C-alpha positions as CSV (number, residue, x, y, z in Angstrom):
1,X,-0.1,0.0,0.0
2,X,1.3,3.5,-0.9
3,X,0.1,5.0,2.4
4,X,2.0,2.3,4.3
5,X,5.3,3.9,3.2
6,X,4.5,6.8,5.3
7,X,3.4,4.8,8.4
8,X,-0.2,6.0,8.4
9,X,-3.6,4.6,8.7
10,X,-5.8,4.7,5.6
11,X,-8.9,6.9,5.6
12,X,-12.1,4.8,6.6
13,X,-14.2,2.7,4.1
14,X,-13.8,3.2,0.4
15,X,-12.3,6.6,0.8
16,X,-9.1,4.8,1.7
17,X,-8.8,3.8,-1.9
18,X,-8.6,7.4,-2.9
19,X,-6.3,8.2,0.1
20,X,-3.9,5.5,-1.1
21,X,-4.0,6.7,-4.8
22,X,-2.8,10.1,-3.6
23,X,0.1,8.6,-1.8
24,X,1.4,6.8,-4.9
25,X,3.3,10.1,-5.6
26,X,6.8,10.6,-4.6
27,X,6.9,12.4,-1.3
28,X,8.6,12.5,2.1
29,X,12.3,12.6,3.0
30,X,14.0,10.9,1.2
31,X,11.3,10.9,-1.7
32,X,9.7,7.5,-2.1
33,X,9.3,6.3,-5.7
34,X,6.3,7.2,-7.8
35,X,4.3,4.0,-7.8
36,X,2.6,5.0,-11.0
37,X,5.8,5.5,-13.0
38,X,6.1,1.9,-14.1
39,X,3.6,-0.6,-15.3
40,X,4.6,-3.4,-13.0
41,X,4.6,-1.1,-9.8
42,X,1.3,0.4,-10.8
43,X,-0.3,-2.9,-11.3
44,X,1.0,-4.2,-8.0
45,X,-0.2,-1.2,-6.1
46,X,-3.6,-1.3,-7.8
47,X,-4.2,-5.0,-7.0
48,X,-3.3,-4.4,-3.4
49,X,-5.4,-1.3,-3.1
50,X,-8.4,-3.0,-4.8
51,X,-8.0,-6.0,-2.4
52,X,-8.1,-3.5,0.6
53,X,-11.0,-1.6,-0.9
54,X,-13.1,-4.8,-1.3
55,X,-12.5,-5.7,2.3
56,X,-13.4,-2.2,3.5
57,X,-16.5,-1.9,1.3
58,X,-17.7,-5.4,1.3
59,X,-17.8,-5.4,-2.4
60,X,-16.0,-7.6,-4.9
61,X,-12.9,-6.1,-6.3
62,X,-13.3,-5.7,-10.1
63,X,-10.5,-7.1,-12.1
64,X,-8.4,-4.3,-13.7
65,X,-5.5,-4.9,-16.0
66,X,-3.4,-1.7,-16.7
67,X,-1.6,-1.0,-19.9
68,X,1.2,1.5,-20.4
69,X,-1.4,3.9,-21.9
70,X,-3.3,3.9,-18.5
71,X,-0.3,5.3,-16.6
72,X,-0.6,8.8,-17.8
73,X,-4.4,8.8,-17.2
74,X,-3.8,7.4,-13.6
75,X,-1.2,10.2,-12.8
76,X,-3.6,12.7,-14.3
77,X,-6.4,11.5,-12.0
78,X,-4.1,11.6,-9.0
79,X,-3.3,15.2,-9.8
80,X,-6.9,16.1,-10.4
81,X,-8.0,14.5,-7.1
82,X,-5.2,16.4,-5.3
83,X,-6.3,19.6,-6.9
84,X,-9.8,18.9,-5.9
85,X,-8.7,18.6,-2.3
86,X,-7.2,22.1,-2.4
87,X,-10.4,23.6,-4.0
88,X,-8.8,23.9,-7.4
89,X,-10.6,23.6,-10.8
90,X,-10.2,20.1,-12.2
91,X,-11.1,18.7,-15.6
92,X,-14.4,16.8,-16.0
93,X,-14.2,13.0,-15.4
94,X,-17.1,10.7,-16.2
95,X,-17.6,7.0,-15.7
96,X,-20.4,5.5,-13.6
97,X,-23.7,3.9,-14.2
98,X,-26.8,4.2,-12.1
99,X,-28.9,1.1,-11.7
100,X,-32.3,0.4,-10.0
101,X,-32.0,-2.8,-8.0
102,X,-34.9,-5.4,-7.6
103,X,-35.6,-3.9,-4.2
104,X,-36.1,-0.4,-5.6
105,X,-32.8,1.1,-4.4
106,X,-30.6,3.0,-6.9
107,X,-27.0,1.8,-7.1
108,X,-24.1,3.4,-8.7
109,X,-21.6,1.1,-10.4
110,X,-18.2,1.8,-11.8
111,X,-17.6,1.2,-15.5
112,X,-14.9,1.1,-18.0
113,X,-11.5,-0.8,-18.2
114,X,-8.0,0.1,-17.1
115,X,-7.6,3.6,-15.8
116,X,-11.2,4.4,-16.7
117,X,-12.4,1.8,-14.3
118,X,-10.1,3.2,-11.5
119,X,-11.3,6.7,-12.2
120,X,-14.9,5.4,-11.8
121,X,-14.1,3.9,-8.4
122,X,-12.3,6.9,-7.2
123,X,-15.3,9.3,-8.2
124,X,-17.8,6.9,-6.6
125,X,-15.8,6.9,-3.4
126,X,-15.3,10.7,-3.5
127,X,-19.2,11.1,-3.8
128,X,-19.8,8.6,-1.0
129,X,-17.4,10.2,1.3
130,X,-18.9,13.7,0.4
131,X,-22.3,12.5,1.4
132,X,-20.9,11.0,4.6
133,X,-19.1,14.3,5.3
134,X,-15.7,12.5,5.6
135,X,-14.2,14.1,2.3
136,X,-13.2,17.3,4.2
137,X,-11.0,15.2,6.4
138,X,-8.7,14.0,3.5
139,X,-5.9,16.5,3.2
140,X,-2.4,17.0,1.8
141,X,0.3,17.9,4.2
142,X,0.9,21.6,4.3
143,X,4.7,21.1,4.2
144,X,5.5,21.8,0.5
145,X,8.6,19.4,0.7
146,X,6.3,16.6,1.8
147,X,2.9,16.6,0.2
148,X,1.7,13.3,1.8
149,X,-2.1,12.8,1.8
150,X,-3.5,12.1,5.3
151,X,-6.9,11.6,6.9
152,X,-7.5,14.2,9.7
153,X,-8.7,12.3,12.7
154,X,-8.5,15.3,15.0
155,X,-11.7,16.1,16.9
156,X,-12.1,19.6,15.2
157,X,-10.6,18.7,11.7
158,X,-7.7,21.2,12.2
159,X,-4.8,19.0,11.1
160,X,-2.4,20.5,8.5
161,X,0.6,18.2,8.8
162,X,0.7,14.5,7.9
163,X,2.9,14.0,11.0
164,X,3.2,17.1,13.4
165,X,6.6,15.8,15.0
166,X,8.3,15.7,11.5
167,X,6.6,18.2,9.1
168,X,5.0,20.5,11.6
169,X,8.0,21.0,13.7
170,X,10.3,21.6,10.6
171,X,7.9,24.2,9.1
172,X,7.3,25.8,12.5
173,X,11.0,26.1,13.1
174,X,11.6,27.6,9.5
175,X,8.8,30.2,10.2
176,X,10.3,31.0,13.6
177,X,13.7,31.5,12.2
178,X,12.4,33.7,9.2
179,X,10.4,35.9,11.8
180,X,13.6,36.2,13.9
181,X,15.7,37.1,10.9
182,X,13.1,39.7,9.8
183,X,13.3,41.3,13.3
184,X,17.1,41.5,13.1
185,X,17.0,43.3,9.7
């Protein structure tokens, strides 16, 4: 799992899939490798992430086989989700089907193959987490040298660092030194 590289617990339920996608990017010190740079690494990450998603959601993991062409789309999806977390504009993504079950309930299902199917799952989990009001707790570390995605479990949703002892202390120390230097000038 990508988030395991940063020793953090995944976001709850299906949002953990989105969380882990965000952490496939190189981040931390020293930077971890990009898990979507190589087809073999991307497929291994996806297989593990889908297995975890299936456990968390109680749904069967769809079989997804990636191709080299899917890698750019997955990296683009990762960038778009990260931009969405920051409130930035993102391109339109589409891929899901609404279905009326025999019991009269409407179900949303992923569709497509490869990166399109992954995109569909990500969008469904984003919608689900927005409805459950957990989306706002998925954040990116404020340390520009880090950028690890984390799920803010603080009571008042005020976390800004993926790990306060590492990123928070470093950034607060930098800010303190900059203020001290400004006073001396």
